[in-house]
C-alpha positions as CSV (number, residue, x, y, z in Angstrom):
1,X,-29.1,-4.4,-4.0
2,X,-26.3,-3.6,-6.4
3,X,-26.3,-5.1,-9.9
4,X,-23.4,-7.4,-10.8
5,X,-22.0,-4.6,-13.0
6,X,-22.3,-1.7,-10.5
7,X,-19.1,-0.5,-8.8
8,X,-19.1,-0.4,-5.0
9,X,-18.2,3.0,-3.7
10,X,-17.3,4.1,-0.2
11,X,-16.8,7.9,0.1
12,X,-13.1,8.7,0.5
13,X,-12.0,5.1,0.4
14,X,-10.5,3.2,-2.5
15,X,-12.3,-0.1,-2.9
16,X,-10.0,-3.1,-3.7
17,X,-12.1,-4.9,-6.2
18,X,-11.3,-7.1,-9.3
19,X,-10.3,-4.0,-11.3
20,X,-7.9,-2.8,-8.6
21,X,-6.5,-6.4,-8.3
22,X,-5.8,-6.4,-12.1
23,X,-4.3,-3.0,-12.0
24,X,-2.2,-3.7,-9.0
25,X,-1.1,-7.3,-9.8
26,X,2.6,-6.3,-10.4
27,X,3.1,-4.3,-7.2
28,X,1.2,-6.8,-5.1
29,X,3.2,-9.7,-6.5
30,X,6.4,-7.8,-5.8
31,X,5.3,-7.1,-2.2
32,X,4.4,-10.7,-1.7
33,X,7.9,-11.7,-2.8
34,X,9.2,-9.8,0.3
35,X,8.2,-12.8,2.4
36,X,11.6,-14.1,1.5
37,X,14.7,-12.4,3.1
38,X,16.8,-12.7,-0.1
39,X,14.1,-10.8,-2.0
40,X,14.1,-8.0,0.5
41,X,17.8,-7.8,0.3
42,X,17.7,-7.8,-3.6
43,X,15.2,-4.9,-3.5
44,X,17.4,-2.9,-1.1
45,X,20.5,-3.6,-3.2
46,X,18.9,-2.3,-6.5
47,X,15.3,-1.0,-6.1
48,X,15.0,0.0,-9.8
49,X,16.0,-3.4,-11.1
50,X,13.8,-5.2,-8.6
51,X,10.8,-3.1,-9.7
52,X,11.6,-3.7,-13.3
53,X,11.7,-7.5,-12.7
54,X,8.1,-7.3,-11.6
55,X,7.2,-4.9,-14.5
56,X,5.7,-2.2,-12.3
57,X,3.9,0.5,-14.2
58,X,5.5,4.0,-14.2
59,X,2.7,5.0,-11.7
60,X,3.6,2.2,-9.4
61,X,7.4,2.8,-9.7
62,X,6.9,6.5,-8.8
63,X,4.7,5.7,-5.8
64,X,7.4,3.2,-4.5
65,X,10.2,5.7,-5.1
66,X,8.2,8.4,-3.3
67,X,7.3,6.0,-0.4
68,X,3.8,7.1,-0.9
69,X,1.4,4.5,0.3
70,X,-1.7,6.4,-0.9
71,X,-0.3,6.5,-4.4
72,X,0.5,2.8,-4.2
73,X,-3.1,2.1,-3.2
74,X,-4.3,4.3,-6.1
75,X,-2.0,2.3,-8.4
76,X,-3.8,-0.9,-7.3
77,X,-1.8,-1.9,-4.3
78,X,-3.5,-3.8,-1.5
79,X,-2.6,-2.6,2.0
80,X,-2.0,-6.1,3.2
81,X,0.7,-6.7,0.6
82,X,2.0,-3.1,0.9
83,X,2.7,-3.7,4.6
84,X,5.6,-6.0,3.5
85,X,7.1,-3.1,1.5
86,X,6.4,-0.6,4.3
87,X,8.4,-2.8,6.7
88,X,11.4,-2.6,4.4
89,X,11.1,1.2,4.6
90,X,11.0,1.0,8.4
91,X,7.3,2.0,8.5
92,X,4.8,0.3,10.8
93,X,1.0,0.0,10.6
94,X,0.5,3.3,12.5
95,X,2.7,5.0,9.9
96,X,0.5,3.6,7.1
97,X,-2.7,4.6,8.9
98,X,-1.4,8.2,9.3
99,X,-0.6,8.4,5.6
100,X,-4.1,7.0,4.7
101,X,-5.8,9.5,6.9
102,X,-3.6,12.5,6.1
103,X,-2.6,12.9,9.7
104,X,0.8,13.0,11.4
105,X,1.8,9.8,13.1
106,X,1.3,11.5,16.5
107,X,-2.2,12.7,15.6
108,X,-3.1,9.2,14.3
109,X,-1.9,7.6,17.5
110,X,-3.8,10.1,19.6
111,X,-6.9,9.4,17.5
112,X,-6.6,5.7,18.2
113,X,-6.1,6.3,22.0
114,X,-9.1,8.6,22.0
115,X,-11.3,6.1,20.3
116,X,-10.2,3.4,22.7
117,X,-11.2,5.7,25.6
118,X,-14.6,6.4,23.9
119,X,-13.8,10.1,23.4
């Protein structure tokens, strides 16, 4: 049993815990705002200004600018919120999964199909 102060670790996996939630508050709040069409349009019209409105950190801004989901997660982003932003970029869940695993989208899709077949 872990103590209340011990950090949970999963090899190769960023854990979204209280510290990550604090670190990622700005980017996650911005992504949540994309539930509204006018906010998605405002982001597309002036990405820099929209990121500034939510006070994204330089690390978060660079990750968004680079369209780098892994960097967004490292900056405290939660994949469930980031999916809203990914949709604006024209990315789907398989695109995100490929980025997270370091595979191409085709390789990731094949991996999913192989797992479904029990290979």
